[in-house]
C-alpha positions as CSV (number, residue, x, y, z in Angstrom):
1,M,63.8,190.9,226.8
2,Q,66.9,192.8,228.5
3,K,64.4,192.7,231.8
4,I,65.0,188.4,231.4
5,S,68.2,188.8,230.3
6,K,69.0,190.8,233.5
7,L,67.1,188.2,235.8
8,M,69.0,185.4,234.1
9,I,72.1,186.6,234.8
10,S,71.0,187.7,238.3
11,F,69.9,184.2,238.9
12,F,73.0,182.4,237.6
13,L,75.2,184.6,239.1
14,L,73.7,183.7,242.5
15,T,73.2,180.0,242.0
16,A,76.9,179.6,240.8
17,F,77.9,181.9,244.2
18,T,75.8,179.6,246.6
19,V,76.7,176.2,245.1
20,A,80.7,177.0,244.8
21,G,80.5,178.8,248.3
22,D,78.5,176.2,250.2
23,F,81.8,174.3,251.2
24,S,80.4,172.5,254.1
25,K,78.5,170.2,252.0
26,D,81.1,168.8,249.8
27,I,83.6,168.3,252.5
28,I,81.4,165.6,254.8
29,G,83.1,162.9,254.4
30,K,86.4,160.5,254.7
31,W,89.4,162.1,253.5
32,K,93.4,161.1,253.1
33,I,96.2,163.4,252.2
34,D,96.6,163.1,248.5
35,D,99.8,161.0,248.1
36,A,101.4,163.8,245.7
37,S,101.0,165.9,249.4
38,V,102.5,163.7,251.2
39,A,105.8,165.1,251.4
40,T,104.4,168.8,252.0
41,A,102.5,167.3,255.1
42,R,105.5,165.9,256.3
43,T,107.3,169.0,256.2
44,N,104.0,171.0,257.6
45,M,104.1,168.5,260.4
46,I,107.6,168.7,261.2
47,A,107.6,172.5,261.1
48,K,104.8,172.8,263.4
49,V,106.4,170.5,266.1
50,R,109.8,172.2,266.1
51,K,108.1,175.4,267.7
52,M,107.2,173.4,270.5
53,S,110.2,170.6,270.8
54,P,113.1,170.6,268.7
55,E,114.5,167.5,269.6
56,Q,111.2,165.7,268.7
57,A,110.6,167.1,265.6
58,D,114.6,166.0,264.9
59,Q,113.2,162.6,265.8
60,M,110.6,162.9,263.2
61,E,112.8,163.9,260.6
62,A,114.6,160.8,261.1
63,Y,112.0,158.5,260.6
64,G,111.9,159.7,257.0
65,E,109.8,157.1,254.9
66,Q,108.5,155.8,257.8
67,L,106.7,159.1,258.7
68,D,105.3,159.5,255.3
69,M,103.6,155.9,255.9
70,L,102.1,157.0,258.9
71,I,101.0,160.2,257.0
72,K,99.4,157.8,254.3
73,S,97.2,156.0,256.9
74,I,95.8,159.1,258.3
75,T,92.4,159.8,257.4
76,F,90.2,162.9,258.2
77,E,86.3,162.1,258.7
78,Y,84.2,165.2,258.8
79,K,80.6,164.6,260.0
80,T,77.6,167.0,259.8
81,D,77.6,167.7,263.2
82,G,80.4,169.9,263.6
83,T,83.6,167.2,264.5
84,L,86.2,166.1,262.7
85,E,87.7,162.5,263.5
86,I,91.1,162.1,263.1
87,A,91.8,158.2,262.6
88,T,95.7,157.6,263.5
89,P,97.2,154.0,264.2
90,Q,98.0,155.4,267.7
91,G,93.9,155.6,268.0
92,P,91.2,158.4,266.9
93,Q,91.4,162.3,267.7
94,S,88.3,164.1,267.4
95,I,88.1,167.7,267.3
96,K,85.6,170.3,266.3
97,W,85.5,172.1,262.6
98,S,83.8,174.6,260.8
99,I,83.7,176.8,257.8
100,S,83.8,180.5,258.6
101,A,81.2,182.8,257.6
102,D,83.2,184.1,254.8
103,N,83.5,180.9,253.0
104,K,87.1,181.7,253.5
105,Y,88.7,179.4,256.0
106,L,88.6,176.0,257.3
107,V,88.6,176.5,261.4
108,K,89.8,173.5,263.3
109,V,89.2,173.8,267.1
110,G,91.5,171.2,269.3
111,P,90.0,169.8,272.8
112,D,92.0,172.4,274.6
113,G,90.5,175.3,272.6
114,T,93.7,175.9,270.4
115,E,92.3,177.1,267.1
116,S,93.8,177.0,264.0
117,K,92.7,177.8,260.2
118,D,93.6,176.7,256.7
119,S,92.8,178.8,253.9
120,I,90.2,177.3,251.5
121,I,91.4,177.0,247.8
122,D,88.8,174.7,247.0
123,I,86.5,172.1,248.1
124,K,85.0,169.9,245.9
125,K,83.6,166.0,246.3
126,E,86.5,164.8,244.7
127,K,89.3,166.6,246.2
128,V,90.0,169.3,249.0
129,T,92.7,171.8,248.5
130,L,93.4,174.0,251.7
131,F,96.4,176.3,252.2
132,D,98.1,176.0,255.7
133,L,98.5,179.9,256.8
134,T,101.1,178.8,259.1
135,T,103.5,177.0,256.8
136,K,102.7,178.6,253.5
137,S,101.8,175.7,251.7
138,K,99.2,174.0,249.9
139,V,98.1,170.2,250.7
140,D,95.4,168.4,248.6
141,Y,93.5,165.7,250.1
142,V,91.3,162.8,248.0
143,P,88.3,161.0,249.1
144,A,89.2,157.9,251.5
145,Q,88.4,154.2,250.7
């Protein structure tokens, strides 16, 4: 009986971690930034632009609500072939994505080879929660219709 209990516990632990750790299946699909995370996403975007061009970041800040509306319109489609299509009003952008071997990071590689990583808090079919390592903030994504 003790042997069966150990096997059952082992099986449960293995399947629980396998299902929870297989983020690459649950992220497939089209996502948008959750309304509750738009302000954080705006702050993150401006902070990243500020490092390259303070003047451009100042212009972005001046847009205020218009920038929020732009952020709400962006969709992120993760495809099974490892491409991420970002649909913006200016047109689509395509980059590469992957989940790190240890299932801790969502890795994105731009067309110029620039790599960025977000720490994975959680990825489920109904919500993706990532921690932006650059700005040290959490952003939630929900399925896009």
